[in-house]
C-alpha positions as CSV (number, residue, x, y, z in Angstrom):
1,M,-64.7,30.2,-43.0
2,R,-66.2,26.9,-44.3
3,T,-66.7,24.1,-41.5
4,L,-65.0,20.8,-43.4
5,G,-66.1,18.4,-40.1
6,G,-65.3,17.3,-36.8
7,V,-62.1,16.0,-35.6
8,T,-60.7,14.6,-32.5
9,E,-58.2,16.0,-30.1
10,A,-56.2,13.3,-30.5
11,K,-55.8,14.1,-34.5
12,V,-55.3,17.8,-33.4
13,L,-52.4,16.8,-30.8
14,E,-50.6,14.4,-33.3
15,S,-50.4,17.3,-35.6
16,F,-49.1,19.5,-32.7
17,W,-46.4,17.0,-31.7
18,A,-45.5,16.3,-35.4
19,A,-44.8,20.0,-36.0
20,E,-43.0,20.4,-32.8
21,V,-40.9,17.4,-33.9
22,A,-40.6,18.5,-37.3
23,A,-38.9,22.1,-36.1
24,T,-35.7,20.4,-35.1
25,S,-33.7,23.6,-35.0
26,R,-36.3,24.9,-32.0
27,W,-37.2,22.1,-30.1
28,T,-35.6,18.9,-28.8
29,P,-37.0,15.4,-28.2
30,A,-37.0,16.4,-24.3
31,D,-38.7,19.9,-25.2
32,V,-41.6,17.9,-27.0
33,H,-41.9,15.6,-24.0
34,E,-42.0,18.5,-21.7
35,R,-44.8,20.5,-23.8
36,R,-46.9,17.0,-23.7
37,R,-46.6,17.3,-20.2
38,Q,-47.8,20.7,-19.8
39,W,-50.4,19.9,-22.3
40,R,-51.7,17.5,-19.6
41,R,-51.5,19.6,-16.5
42,R,-52.4,22.9,-18.3
43,E,-49.0,24.7,-17.6
44,G,-46.3,26.8,-19.5
45,L,-47.8,27.4,-23.3
46,F,-51.3,25.7,-22.1
47,N,-51.9,27.5,-18.9
48,G,-55.5,28.3,-18.5
49,F,-56.3,26.3,-21.8
50,P,-59.7,25.1,-21.4
51,D,-60.7,21.4,-21.2
52,D,-64.0,21.9,-23.0
53,V,-62.7,22.8,-26.6
54,A,-64.4,21.3,-29.6
55,W,-62.2,20.7,-32.5
56,E,-63.2,20.7,-36.2
57,R,-61.5,21.4,-39.6
58,V,-62.4,24.4,-41.3
59,A,-61.2,26.2,-44.5
60,L,-60.1,29.6,-44.3
61,T,-59.5,32.0,-46.9
62,P,-56.2,34.2,-47.5
63,A,-57.7,37.0,-46.0
64,E,-58.9,34.8,-42.7
65,V,-55.6,33.1,-42.5
66,L,-53.8,36.6,-42.9
67,A,-56.0,38.1,-39.9
68,I,-55.0,35.3,-37.4
69,L,-53.5,36.7,-34.2
70,Y,-50.1,35.1,-32.7
71,I,-50.2,34.2,-29.2
72,N,-50.2,36.9,-26.5
73,W,-46.5,35.8,-25.8
74,D,-43.7,38.5,-25.5
75,W,-41.6,37.3,-29.0
76,W,-44.8,37.3,-31.1
77,L,-45.7,40.8,-29.4
78,T,-42.3,42.1,-30.1
79,V,-42.0,41.3,-33.6
80,S,-45.4,42.3,-34.6
81,H,-45.1,45.6,-32.9
82,G,-47.9,44.7,-30.3
83,T,-50.3,44.0,-33.2
84,R,-49.9,40.1,-32.8
85,L,-50.4,40.2,-36.7
86,A,-48.1,38.1,-39.2
87,T,-48.5,40.9,-41.6
88,V,-46.6,43.1,-39.7
89,A,-44.2,40.6,-38.3
90,A,-43.4,39.7,-41.7
91,E,-42.9,43.8,-42.6
92,V,-40.8,44.1,-39.9
93,Q,-38.3,41.0,-40.3
94,G,-38.7,41.3,-44.3
95,G,-39.1,38.0,-46.0
96,D,-36.1,36.3,-47.0
97,D,-35.3,33.4,-49.1
98,G,-35.8,31.1,-45.9
99,D,-39.5,32.6,-45.5
100,R,-40.2,32.0,-49.1
101,A,-39.1,28.3,-48.8
102,I,-41.2,27.9,-45.7
103,A,-44.1,29.5,-47.4
104,A,-43.7,27.1,-50.5
105,A,-43.5,24.3,-48.1
106,A,-46.2,24.6,-45.7
107,A,-48.8,22.8,-47.7
108,T,-47.0,19.5,-47.0
109,N,-46.7,20.4,-43.3
110,P,-49.5,19.8,-40.6
111,E,-52.1,22.2,-40.3
112,L,-52.1,25.3,-38.4
113,I,-54.0,25.1,-35.4
114,V,-56.1,27.9,-34.2
115,V,-58.5,29.0,-31.7
116,T,-61.2,30.8,-31.0
117,D,-64.9,31.5,-29.0
118,P,-68.0,30.6,-30.2
119,A,-68.4,34.0,-31.9
120,R,-65.6,33.3,-34.3
121,A,-64.8,37.0,-34.1
122,K,-61.0,36.4,-33.0
123,L,-58.8,33.4,-34.2
124,V,-55.7,33.0,-32.5
125,L,-53.0,30.6,-33.4
126,L,-51.8,27.7,-31.3
127,E,-49.2,26.3,-33.3
128,G,-47.9,27.1,-36.7
129,H,-46.2,30.6,-36.0
130,V,-43.2,30.5,-38.5
131,R,-45.5,29.0,-41.6
132,L,-47.9,31.8,-40.9
133,T,-45.5,34.5,-41.0
134,A,-44.2,32.8,-44.0
135,Y,-47.6,32.7,-45.5
136,A,-47.6,36.8,-44.6
137,A,-44.4,37.6,-46.2
138,F,-45.1,35.4,-49.4
139,P,-49.0,35.4,-49.5
140,E,-49.2,34.4,-53.3
141,Y,-48.4,30.7,-51.5
142,L,-51.5,30.8,-49.9
143,P,-54.2,28.7,-51.4
144,D,-57.7,29.7,-52.3
145,E,-58.5,27.9,-49.0
146,L,-56.3,26.8,-46.2
147,D,-57.4,24.0,-44.0
148,V,-56.7,24.2,-40.6
149,Y,-57.8,22.9,-37.0
150,L,-59.9,25.3,-35.2
151,G,-60.6,24.8,-31.4
152,V,-63.8,26.3,-30.0
153,S,-64.6,27.1,-26.4
154,P,-66.7,29.6,-24.2
155,R,-63.9,29.5,-22.0
156,I,-60.9,30.1,-24.2
157,G,-60.2,33.5,-22.7
158,E,-59.2,31.7,-19.7
159,W,-56.1,30.6,-21.7
160,S,-53.0,32.8,-20.5
161,E,-52.2,33.6,-24.3
162,W,-55.6,34.2,-25.6
């Protein structure tokens, strides 16, 4: 992991909302509005998400990217056979042409948003699950270093999805 510099929470949220809007097959504008409300109130996906997160941009190697864990959410636990690893989910689901297209286009999409604690031993994905799964199915599309947003907090363990 190579640190590239700090970034504001506003910039990270802008990327998060852009990714949600881009996923029009899964999210409607009303859903995104609801997510924004949940962020402010720390509800739903953001239940227990700490308010002291320090945000930065980092570059991850392919091995580091593929070690990122999904959120602790029923769907992602099921598709990864409880491991929370995109590599397992990609094997279970099998990569198709749609996944290949997502992996190929991922460089033009908003950055993955990842969180961790100060030890940085465990990386958990906040946003970008479909793109991470596509990268796991077709790792040849991963660059030598992938820029991501990384949030660091000593209280990240309080987040319901950690």
